[in-house]
C-alpha positions in Angstrom: 7.4 21.0 31.0 5.7 19.6 27.9 5.4 15.9 27.5 7.1 14.3 24.5 4.5 13.0 22.1 5.2 9.8 20.3 4.3 9.7 16.6 2.2 6.8 15.6 2.3 5.2 12.2 -1.0 5.7 10.3 -3.3 2.8 10.7 -3.3 0.2 7.9 -6.3 0.7 5.7 -8.5 -2.2 5.0 -8.8 -3.4 1.5 -11.9 -1.9 -0.3 -14.7 -4.4 -0.8 -14.0 -4.9 -4.5 -13.8 -8.3 -6.0 -10.7 -7.4 -7.9 -8.2 -4.5 -8.1 -6.7 -4.0 -11.6 -3.8 -1.6 -12.4 -3.5 -0.6 -16.0 -0.3 1.3 -17.0 0.2 3.1 -20.3 3.4 3.8 -22.3 5.6 6.8 -22.4 9.1 6.7 -21.0 9.0 9.6 -18.4 5.5 8.5 -17.4 6.9 5.2 -16.3 8.8 6.8 -13.4 5.6 8.4 -12.2 3.8 5.0 -12.4 6.4 3.6 -10.0 5.6 6.4 -7.5 1.9 5.8 -7.9 2.3 2.1 -7.2 4.4 3.0 -4.1 1.5 5.1 -2.8 -1.0 2.3 -3.5 1.2 -0.2 -1.6 1.4 2.2 1.3 -2.4 2.3 1.3 -2.5 -1.5 1.2 -4.0 -1.5 -2.2 -2.2 -4.3 -4.0 -3.5 -5.1 -7.4 -4.8 -8.5 -8.3 -4.2 -7.9 -12.0 -1.7 -5.7 -13.8 -1.4 -4.8 -17.4 0.5 -2.3 -19.5 2.0 -1.2 -22.8 5.5 -0.1 -23.5 7.1 1.1 -20.2 3.9 0.4 -18.5 4.3 -3.3 -19.4 7.8 -3.3 -17.9 6.5 -1.7 -14.6 3.6 -4.2 -14.6 6.0 -7.1 -15.0 8.1 -5.8 -12.1 5.0 -5.5 -10.0 3.5 -8.9 -10.9 6.7 -10.8 -10.8 7.7 -9.9 -7.3 6.0 -10.5 -3.9 4.2 -7.4 -2.5 6.9 -6.7 0.1 9.7 -6.5 -2.7 7.8 -4.6 -5.4 8.6 -1.0 -4.5 12.3 -1.8 -4.0 12.4 -3.7 -7.4 10.8 -0.7 -9.1 13.3 1.7 -7.5 16.2 -0.5 -8.5 15.0 -0.7 -12.1 14.5 3.1 -12.4 17.8 3.9 -10.7 19.6 1.6 -13.1 18.0 3.0 -16.3 18.4 6.6 -15.3 22.1 6.4 -14.4 24.1 8.4 -16.9 26.3 6.5 -19.3 30.1 7.1 -19.3 31.2 10.0 -21.4 31.4 9.4 -25.1 35.0 10.6 -25.1 36.0 7.6 -23.1 34.3 5.3 -25.5 35.9 6.9 -28.5 39.4 6.1 -27.1 38.7 2.4 -27.4 37.4 2.7 -31.0 39.9 1.8 -33.7 40.9 4.7 -36.0 40.0 4.5 -39.7 42.8 3.8 -42.1 43.7 6.8 -44.2 43.1 6.4 -48.0 46.7 7.5 -48.7 48.0 4.6 -46.6 49.6 1.7 -48.4 47.7 -0.8 -46.2 45.2 -2.8 -48.1 42.4 -4.8 -46.5 42.7 -8.6 -46.9 40.2 -10.0 -49.4 
């Protein structure tokens, strides 16, 4: 009978001997979602940046990373990307709430 083997979590890597770790993120909407995944991989490897900077969507991701403690960053990035990629309600539902235009043959005149 084979013994059950227990899976071990990979050992935490030590931080590289650099003075500073900087994360620079560029713009481009779809690229921003990939940046969130890259940060998640860096966090799993215990490589938390000391500095973050970005432009466009990279600036938003950078702000989410810099503005949260390391243990909350991945979840905050996921929450942001989940929220902005959720489809909007159908336009037909919105058009039902929009007032109809008054016909030009109508006797109604706008108040001046």
